[in-house]
C-alpha positions in Angstrom: 133.5 197.2 20.7 130.5 197.6 18.5 132.3 200.0 16.1 135.3 197.6 15.8 132.9 194.8 15.0 131.4 196.8 12.1 134.7 197.3 10.3 135.1 193.7 9.1 131.5 193.8 7.8 132.3 196.8 5.7 135.5 195.3 4.4 133.5 192.1 3.6 130.9 194.1 1.7 133.5 195.8 -0.4 135.2 192.5 -1.1 131.9 191.0 -2.2 131.3 194.0 -4.5 134.8 193.6 -6.0 134.2 189.9 -6.5 130.9 190.6 -8.3 132.6 193.1 -10.5 135.3 190.6 -11.4 132.8 187.9 -12.3 130.8 190.4 -14.5 134.0 191.6 -16.1 135.2 188.0 -16.6 131.9 187.0 -18.2 132.0 190.0 -20.5 135.5 189.1 -21.5 134.5 185.5 -22.2 131.6 186.8 -24.3 133.9 189.1 -26.2 136.2 186.1 -26.9 133.3 184.1 -28.3 132.2 187.0 -30.5 135.7 187.3 -31.9 135.8 183.7 -33.3 138.2 182.6 -34.6 141.0 184.0 -32.6 143.6 181.2 -33.4 144.3 178.8 -36.2 141.7 176.2 -37.2 142.6 172.5 -37.8 141.1 170.8 -40.9 141.4 167.0 -40.4 141.8 164.8 -43.5 141.0 161.2 -42.7 143.1 159.8 -45.6 146.8 160.1 -46.5 148.6 162.9 -48.1 148.3 163.1 -51.9 144.8 161.6 -52.2 141.8 163.5 -53.5 140.5 164.4 -50.0 143.9 165.8 -49.1 144.2 167.8 -52.4 140.7 169.3 -51.9 141.5 170.2 -48.3 144.7 172.0 -49.3 143.1 173.8 -52.2 140.4 175.2 -49.9 142.5 175.8 -46.7 144.4 178.9 -47.8 141.5 180.9 -49.2 139.3 179.8 -46.3 141.8 181.1 -43.9 141.9 184.4 -45.7 138.1 184.6 -45.7 137.7 183.8 -42.0 140.7 185.7 -40.7 142.8 182.9 -39.3 145.1 180.2 -40.8 143.5 176.9 -41.6 146.0 174.1 -41.1 145.5 170.7 -42.8 146.3 167.7 -40.7 146.2 164.1 -42.0 144.9 161.4 -39.6 144.4 158.3 -41.9 143.4 154.8 -40.9 140.4 152.4 -40.6 138.7 153.8 -43.7 138.7 157.3 -42.3 137.2 156.3 -39.0 140.3 157.3 -36.9 140.3 160.9 -38.1 136.5 161.2 -37.9 136.5 159.9 -34.3 139.2 162.4 -33.4 137.1 165.3 -34.7 133.9 163.9 -33.1 135.5 163.8 -29.7 137.2 167.2 -30.0 135.9 170.2 -28.1 132.9 171.7 -29.9 134.5 175.1 -30.3 134.9 175.4 -34.1 138.7 175.0 -34.1 138.8 171.3 -35.1 136.9 170.4 -38.3 136.5 167.3 -40.5 136.8 166.9 -44.2 133.9 164.6 -44.4 133.4 161.9 -47.1 130.9 159.2 -47.9 132.8 156.6 -45.8 133.3 158.8 -42.7 129.8 160.1 -42.5 127.6 157.4 -44.0 129.2 154.1 -44.9 131.6 153.2 -42.1 128.9 152.8 -39.4 127.0 150.5 -41.7 129.9 148.1 -42.5 131.9 148.1 -39.3 130.5 147.1 -36.0 132.7 149.6 -34.1 133.9 152.9 -35.5 134.1 154.9 -32.2 131.6 157.6 -33.1 128.1 158.2 -34.5 128.2 160.6 -37.5 124.6 161.4 -37.0 124.9 162.4 -33.3 128.6 163.4 -32.9 129.1 165.5 -36.0 127.1 168.4 -37.6 127.4 169.6 -41.2 128.9 172.9 -42.0 129.0 173.0 -45.8 129.8 170.9 -48.8 132.8 172.1 -50.8 133.4 170.0 -53.9 132.7 166.8 -55.7 134.3 164.5 -58.3 132.3 162.4 -60.8 133.1 158.7 -61.0 134.0 157.0 -64.2 134.0 153.3 -65.1 137.1 152.4 -67.2 138.4 149.2 -68.7 141.6 147.7 -70.1 141.5 145.3 -73.1 138.6 142.9 -73.1 138.1 140.8 -76.3 135.0 141.9 -78.2 134.2 144.7 -75.7 134.2 148.2 -77.1 131.6 150.1 -75.1 129.2 149.8 -72.1 126.5 147.8 -73.8 129.0 145.2 -75.0 130.6 145.1 -71.6 127.3 144.3 -70.0 126.6 141.6 -72.6 130.0 140.1 -72.0 129.7 140.1 -68.2 126.3 138.5 -68.3 127.5 135.8 -70.7 130.7 135.2 -68.5 129.7 135.4 -64.8 132.7 135.7 -62.5 135.2 135.9 -65.3 135.8 139.7 -65.1 137.5 141.4 -62.2 137.4 145.0 -61.0 139.9 146.8 -58.8 139.0 149.4 -56.1 140.8 151.5 -53.6 139.7 149.2 -50.8 136.6 147.4 -49.5 133.9 149.8 -48.3 135.2 152.8 -50.3 133.2 154.8 -52.8 134.6 152.9 -55.9 133.8 149.5 -54.3 130.2 150.5 -53.6 129.8 152.2 -57.0 130.8 148.9 -58.7 128.4 147.0 -56.5 125.7 149.4 -57.6 126.7 148.8 -61.2 126.5 145.0 -60.7 123.1 145.4 -59.2 121.8 147.6 -62.0 123.2 145.3 -64.7 122.6 141.9 -63.0 126.2 140.9 -63.6 128.7 138.9 -61.5 132.1 140.8 -61.5 134.7 139.9 -58.9 136.0 142.5 -56.6 139.8 142.8 -56.0 140.6 145.4 -53.3 143.9 147.4 -53.4 145.3 149.9 -50.9 144.7 153.0 -53.0 143.1 154.3 -56.2 146.5 154.6 -57.8 147.1 150.8 -57.2 143.7 149.8 -58.6 144.3 151.9 -61.7 147.8 150.4 -62.1 146.2 146.9 -61.9 144.0 147.8 -64.9 147.1 149.1 -66.8 149.1 146.0 -66.1 146.2 143.6 -66.9 145.7 142.2 -63.4 142.1 143.3 -63.5 139.9 144.4 -66.4 137.8 147.1 -64.8 138.0 149.9 -62.3 135.9 152.8 -61.1 137.3 155.9 -59.5 137.0 159.7 -59.4 137.7 161.8 -62.5 140.9 163.4 -61.0 142.4 160.0 -60.6 141.4 158.5 -64.0 141.3 161.6 -66.2 145.0 161.6 -67.2 144.9 157.9 -68.1 141.8 158.4 -70.2 143.2 161.3 -72.1 146.5 159.4 -72.7 144.5 156.5 -74.1 145.8 154.0 -71.5 142.3 153.0 -70.4 138.9 153.2 -72.1 136.2 155.3 -70.4 132.9 153.5 -70.6 130.5 155.7 -68.5 130.4 158.5 -66.1 128.2 157.8 -63.1 126.6 161.2 -62.6 123.2 162.0 -64.2 124.9 164.6 -66.4 128.2 164.6 -68.4 131.2 166.3 -67.0 132.4 169.5 -68.7 136.0 168.3 -68.0 135.5 165.2 -70.2 132.3 165.8 -72.2 132.9 162.9 -74.6 132.2 160.3 -71.9 128.5 159.3 -71.9 126.5 158.8 -68.7 125.3 155.4 -67.7 121.7 156.7 -67.9 122.3 157.8 -71.5 123.3 154.3 -72.4 120.2 152.7 -70.9 121.4 151.9 -67.4 118.8 154.0 -65.5 119.8 152.3 -62.2 123.5 153.3 -62.5 123.6 156.9 -61.3 125.6 158.2 -58.3 126.2 161.5 -56.7 129.8 162.7 -57.2 132.4 161.7 -54.7 131.8 164.6 -52.4 133.8 166.4 -49.7 132.3 168.5 -47.0 133.3 170.2 -43.8 131.7 169.0 -40.5 132.2 170.0 -36.9 131.8 168.3 -33.5 128.2 168.3 -32.3 127.5 171.1 -29.9 129.6 173.7 -31.9 127.8 177.0 -31.4 125.4 177.8 -34.3 126.9 181.2 -34.9 130.3 179.6 -35.5 128.8 177.1 -37.9 127.2 180.0 -39.7 130.4 182.0 -39.8 132.3 179.0 -41.3 129.6 178.3 -43.8 129.6 182.0 -44.9 133.4 182.0 -45.3 133.2 178.8 -47.5 130.6 180.5 -49.7 132.9 183.5 -50.0 135.7 181.2 -51.1 133.8 179.6 -53.9 132.3 182.9 -55.1 135.9 183.7 -56.3 136.0 182.6 -60.0 139.7 181.8 -59.6 139.0 179.2 -56.9 136.2 177.6 -59.0 138.5 177.5 -62.0 141.3 175.8 -60.1 138.9 173.1 -58.9 137.5 172.7 -62.4 141.1 172.0 -63.7 141.1 168.9 -61.5 137.8 167.7 -62.7 136.1 168.8 -59.5 132.7 170.5 -59.3 131.3 172.9 -56.8 128.4 171.5 -54.9 125.5 173.3 -53.2 126.9 175.0 -50.1 125.6 175.4 -46.5 124.5 173.1 -43.7 121.0 172.4 -45.0 122.3 171.1 -48.4 124.9 169.0 -46.7 122.4 167.4 -44.3 120.0 166.7 -47.2 122.8 164.9 -49.2 123.8 162.8 -46.2 120.2 161.5 -45.9 120.0 160.7 -49.6 123.3 158.9 -49.5 122.3 156.9 -46.5 119.2 155.7 -48.3 121.1 154.7 -51.5 124.1 153.0 -50.0 122.3 151.4 -47.1 120.3 149.5 -49.7 123.5 148.6 -51.7 125.3 147.4 -48.6 122.4 145.2 -47.4 121.9 143.7 -50.9 125.6 143.0 -51.4 126.0 141.9 -47.8 129.1 144.0 -47.2 130.4 143.7 -43.7 134.1 144.2 -42.9 134.3 142.8 -39.3 
């Protein structure tokens, strides 16, 4: 009876040993899977529609990034609510490095300041991976009697408050905020007319519906070179190599009218393992070390920005300081 009672104990001991081995083997396998990141395609979420600058930038970087990191990078458009829908989707995704955001000024700085509800907190729910590119903004005009350059525009606007109109790609967007900064720095009253896209706002200048517009160089460059609009100033502190004849606002005496380029960066859900952030950042740096990639971006009027999480985080804080002040002064609130 005693010997028969010992047999189940032995079997139980062996079973426990096997179970421990399985747990250890499983943990080792999970660790190996983590170390082999990425092991499947990565989604790159663009928060605006196909064909826009953010979409073009994402598609330009997706293929070489996939080659650099060893897995395909698939671009997916999730537009709506000024970019908040796509940003919220990424913020609420599993923090595993397989769903990334093409971040912009609206999605990561402005939207929480002008909307009461966006469904995510960019400072808590997203972490920066790397900046990728930027596009300088240019102020352009259609025919305005007696106006030939930036100083004469400022003089005309001051003498005729509320008479000039400017178009933008929608309230709360970078062009809208840029023009509000221009108005603050020149102490002028120019009426905002929002459109659904940059193409529509530029079309409004071409047709004479509005006199002014501000947008990124890739949007306005072809119209400037064709002579359809007059370029008055570039908003960055330095001139653009893509259109060097256009003076900066600072050169023309408007020291308060200077903006960072319209930037695009990659962000991940908060909680993404640091080693995966580092791997993604290193892969992006490898992409832009290729002269062919840099040349392709330059053809569009885009510039490469400082890479890496630290540079991205620093830029976000700078932008929050600048645009927070503009939004408060202009009393911009969209709901």
